[in-house]
N, C-alpha and C positions, 0 to 999 in steps of 0.2 A: 353327187358323190365327189365330183371333182372340187366343188366349192367347199365341201366339208374338209377335204384334205388340206386345202389352202389355209382354212381357219386353224386347224390343228398345228400346222407349220408355223403360223404367225404366233400362236400361243407359246410354242416351244422356244421361239426366238426371244419372246419377252420375259420368260422365266429367268431369274438370276442364276448365273453360273456359280457352282461351288468354289469357295476360296480355300483350297487345301492348305492347312498349316497356318492360316491367318486368323487373328482374333476378330470376331464379328464386331462391327462398330456399334451395334445396338446394346452391347453390354456396358452398363454404367461403371465408371472407374474414377477414383480419386487421383489416379496417376498424374494427370497434367498439373494438378494443384501441388502435389508432392514434389514434382520435378521443379516447380517454380519456387517453392518455399523452403524445402528441406536443405538445400545447400547453404542457406543462411543460418541454420541452427547449428550451434557448436557445443562441444564438450568443454567443461571448465574443470581443471584440476588445480588445487591450491596446496601450498605447503603452509601448515599452521603450527605455531609453537604452543605446546601444552606442557603441563607439569606432571611428572611421574615420580613416585617414591624411588629412592636409589637403594633401598634395602629390600632383600627378599623377605625379611621378617617384619616389615613395617606394620602389617595388619595383624600380627600375631599378638594377642593380649599378654601371653606369657613373657615374650621378649620385651614388650612395652613396660611390663611391671619390673622385669629383671634389670633393665637399664634405667629405670626410674623416670620414665617419661614417654611421651608419644613420639615414636620415631618418624611419624609422618608430619613433622613440623615443616614450616616454610624453609628452614635451613637444610632439611634433608631432601628437598625436592630438587630434581635435576630437570633441565630443559630437554624436551624431546620434540622432534618434528614429526607431524602426522599429515597424511594426505587426505583430502576430501574431494569428492566429485559432485558435479552438478551440470546444469545446462545453461545456455545463453542463446541470444539471437542477435545477429548483425542487423542494425537498423540504418546504417550509413555505410556506403561503399568505401569510404576512406578509412574505416576500421573502428567503428563505435559499436560496442556490444552492450545490450541491456540484459540484466539478470536479477535475481533476488539478492538483497543485501546479505541475507544469512549465508548464501553460498560462498561469499568471499570474506566472511567475518574473520578477523584476526589473521588474515592471510599475509605471509611473509613473501610469497611468490605466487604469481598467477600465470598459468599456462592455458592458452586457448588452442584447441585442436579443431580444425575444420573437417567437414565431411570428406574432403579430398586428401586428408592426412597431413596437410600443412599445419605447422605449429607456430604460434606467436606468443611472446610474452605480453602481459597486459598490465595497465596501471589504472587504478580507480580514479576517475575524474569528477564524479558526482555521486551523492548518496541522498536518498529520501528514506530515512529510517522509519518514519511514521508509516510509510506504505511498503516497507521492505523491498526497496528498489535500489539498484546501483548501476552506474554507467561506467564502462571500461574502455580505455583507448588502447588499441593494439599497436605495438611498436614494430616498426620496420615495414609497414605497408607502403608499397610503391604507388605513386600517382598513376603510373602507366599501367598498373595492374589492379584495378578496383576489385573489391571483394563482393561476392554475392550478398544481397541484402533484401529485406522486405520492408515495405512501407506500412504505415499505420492505417487501419481501416477507419472510415468515418463513423461517427456516432449514430449509426442507424440500425444497430443490431436488434433483434427481437427474440423473444422466447420461442424456441422451436427451430431456430436456424441451425443448420448442420455445421459442425466445426471439426477440425483435426487438431490433435495434440501431438507435438513433435518434441522429442527430447531423448535423453540417454538414461532410462531407468535401470537401476541396479548395475550400471556400468556394463550392460550387455551390448551396447552399440546403439546407434540411432534407431529409434522406434517410432512408428506412426500409429496412432489410435484415432478412432472416430466416435462422434457422439453428437449431442445437440446442446444448445444453451437451455439450461433448466430454469434459471432465474437471472435477471440482469442486475438487480441491486440486493444482494444478500448481505446482511450485517453479520460480520464475523469479528467479534471483539469490538473495536472502535472503527473498523475499516469496512468499506463497501466493496464487495467482490462479485465477480461473475460466477455463477454456479453452472457446472457442466457435468454430464454423465460420461464424457469421454474419459477412458481409463487413464488416471494419473498416478504414478508410483514414485517412491523415493528415487531421486536422480533426475526426475522430470522438472524439479524446481528450477525456475529461471529459463525454461525452454519457451516454446511458442504455442499459442492457441490461434489457429489460422482459420479465416473465413473461406467460403467457397470461391471467393475472388482472389485467394492467395495472399491476403493481407493480414496484418497482425491485429488480432482482437484483444489479446491479453497475454499475460505471463503466468503460466501455472505456478501456484504458490503453496497450496495446502490441500489436504484431503481430510474428510471426516471418516475415521476408521478406528476400530478397536484392535485391529491386528497389524496395522501398518501397510496393508494391501488395499488396493482400490475396491470400494464398494459402490461405485457409481455416484459418489457425491464428492466432486472436486471443485476447487476454487481457483480463480485466476484474477490477477490484478488488471483492471480494465485500462484500455488504451488512453483515456484522458489523463490518467496519472502518469503513464509513460511519457506522454507529450510534455507534461509539466517538468518531468525529470530532464528530458532532452533540451527543453528551453533553458533550463538552469545551466547546462553545459556552456551555452553562449554567454551566461552571466557569471562565469567563474565558479560555478557550483552552487550559487545561491538559489534556493527553492523559492519561487514566487507563486503562491497559490491564489486562485480566484477567490474573492471574498465578497459576500453580499450582506453580512451582518443580520441575517434572519434566523430566528429560532422558531421551530414549528413543533406541533404535537399531533398525535393521531386523532382523526376525526371519528368519534364513536357514534353509533346509531342514536343514543339519547341526545348527544351534543348536536348532531345534525338536525334533529327534530326541533330543538330550541332555535335553530337558525333557519327554520322553514325549508329545509332540504329533505326531499323524499329519499334520496340515495346518499349514503355517507361517503361520497367520493371526494378526495382531496385531503389537504392538511390545513390545520388551523394555525395562523400566525400567533404565536404566544408572546413574542417580544421582538423588538428591533433595536439594534445598537444605535446610539445617537449619530454615529458617522456612517450609517448604512446608506448606500446609494439607492436602495429600494425605498427607504423612508423618504428620501428627498424626492423620489419619483411619484410618491403618493400612496404607497402601501401602508396600511395601518394595522395595529394590533386588533385581532378579531376577524380579519379577513380570512376567507377560505381560498387557498390556491388549488385550482382544479387542473390547470394545464400549464406546462412550461415548454415554450418553443414547440408547440403543436404535439407535445407528448403528454398523455394523461398522467396525472399524479394520483397514486392510490394510497401512499403511506409516506412517513418521514424518510424511509430508506430510498424510495424513488426520488424524492425531492433532493436529498443530499447528493445522490448519484448524478442527477441532471445538472445541479448547480456546479459541481466540480468538473462537468464536461464542457463548460463554456469558458474559453480562454479570456484572460483579462482584455478588455477593450471591445469585446463582441457583445451584441445585444442579447438580453434575456427578456423574452416577452411572456408575461404572466397573465392568465385569465383568472380573475378572482371573483368570488361570490361575496357581495356586500349588500346588506339590507334588502335581500330578495332579488337583487339584480346582478348580472354579470358585467364586469368592467375589465379594462385592459390596463396593465401597468408595465412599462418598458424601461429598462435601465441597463447599465453595463457593470459587471463585477470589477472591482478595483483591487489593488494590492492592499493587504491588511494594514490598517493605519496604526500609528504609534499613539493611540489615545486610550487611556491617559498617558501623559508624559512619563518616561521611565523613573525619574527621581531616584537614580541609582546611588546607593550609599553602602558603605561597609559598616557592619555593626561594631560598636566600640566595646570597651570593658564592661559597660553596664549590661551588655547582652549575655555575659557569663557563658552559658552553654553554647550560644550562637556567636560568640566573639570571633571577629575576623571574617565572617561570611558576608559576601556582597549580595545585596538584594535589589530588586527593581519592581515597579508596578507591572502587573500583568496587563497586556494589551493584545489585540489581534496580531500586531507586528511581532511582539515577543513570543506569542504562541506559535507563530509561523517559524521564527528564527530557531527556536528550540524543538520544533517538530512535535508539539504537544498534540494530544488527541483532540478530536472535535468535541468531546464531552466535557472540556474544561469549563469552569465557571467564568462569568464575564469579568468579575473583579477578583483581585487577589495579589499576593506577593510571591514573586518567583526568585529562586536562587540563581545568580549568574556566575558566582565564583565561590568555591568553598575555602580558599586560602589554605591555611594550615590548621584549621579547626579539627580538633581531635574527635568530636562527636560525629562530624560529617565524614571523617575518614573511617570511623568504626561502622557507621551505618551505610557506607559506600554511597553517600549522596553525590549527585552530579548536577551541573547546571541544567535547569529545566524543572527540577523538583520544586515543590511549593511549600511555604509555611502557611498552613490553613488556619490554625487556632493557637492562641496562647491563653492559658488559664480559662478554657471554655469560651473564650471570646473570639468570634469570627474576625479574621484579619483581612481587610479589603484593600488596604493601601500601605505603602511604606510608612507613611505618617502614623497610621494606626499601630503598626508594629513598634515603632520607636516610642510611642506614647506609653505602651504597655510593658516595655522591656524592664523598667525599674521594679515591677512587681515580681520579677523572676529572681531577684537578688537572693532570697532565702529559699523559697520553694515554689513549685508550680508545675504545669504540664504544657508540652508543646506537641501539636499535631502536625505531622509532616506528610505531604502527599508525594509518593514516589511512583509514578506511572499510575497503575490502577490500585496500588496498595496504599494504605494509610499506616503510619508508624507513630505511636504515642510514646513520648519521652517524658519521664517524670523526674523532677528534681526534689530531693528531700533535704531538710535541714540537717 
């Protein structure tokens, strides 16, 4: 009996004592990650200049008729300042904020508010319009008082990873939501974005998508929604593109994208069978630019790329995402299927080359409709300079200056637009264009590519 009493006493001693009022450590919490990352997420307010009619009756058809014209003409518009709100994230303690370019579009003034209520004025120091990114330098940051910041995550994220979205939705204040990575390379328009089910709402744009290590995975950018509210399909700009933007800050704002000069297409089951592949995994190399470093390393048209830097490649979206994730000067190791065997091809991405040479010229009188417009040969370097989408053709003629051309002003053409066809003839070089210009003297058609739109202009006698 005595021994039994001793055993009971020992058991009571080993039992954990209750911790009154304390939170049990066994409860999982994102709190440590939020405490680490949230101070680096900021609110951005901008003052933007917009046009508003200065008449109460400008939209009234009776008054438009009575006064003999449309009162909402350019002369009747007055300048008005409007405020917009978004989010951003500090990525350098000296005061560099990354956000979405659309958040600060047309901004006359940028105010950055930290989570501790400090405010700084900001200045845009770099833009990547193709990927809707902008970098802002905060004014008045003291070296002795560095700001809270987050570093960029390595490119080792996977579908199913838990993530946090931090931002200022609907201007209600800093808000944290959680979810997972739903897809790594989702094609949205011409861009490759991360898909997540972490709730993202208006105002979250430009904020932070954070890993469980407290590092920056991406910048929330868009949602797929019919109502404007989150339906669990959100998109974020991935960290490799953020890294390119930050590298450009050191280069005076010049964006230098990694370039491999490889065009690929989807590998379908029938196509895989013709290549003696049981499983259609990988992408087929459809073409290689003459200046491609991969071509020089031994990659050939018809090869099937199955692995890039130890990451399986399932489709063209995967391939494009992985290529853009490798900085200029670092190795890209490809496993390729060729003639029934696997081979290895290793190379380094380079800066987009100026091949062919620009041959930049201004169109003379004989151009008539195009008179005064300056054009150049399209090249990877030109495509990068004007931040053209990845889906642009390999050859063509790009507008570099519109001068005082009336047609360009009416159509709101900008440098980076392309002259694709003249009189149903494909234009592949400046020389092609100048050779065909005389046929436009009397009549003809011009096809102009403006972003994803094509505009046809007809000249009649």
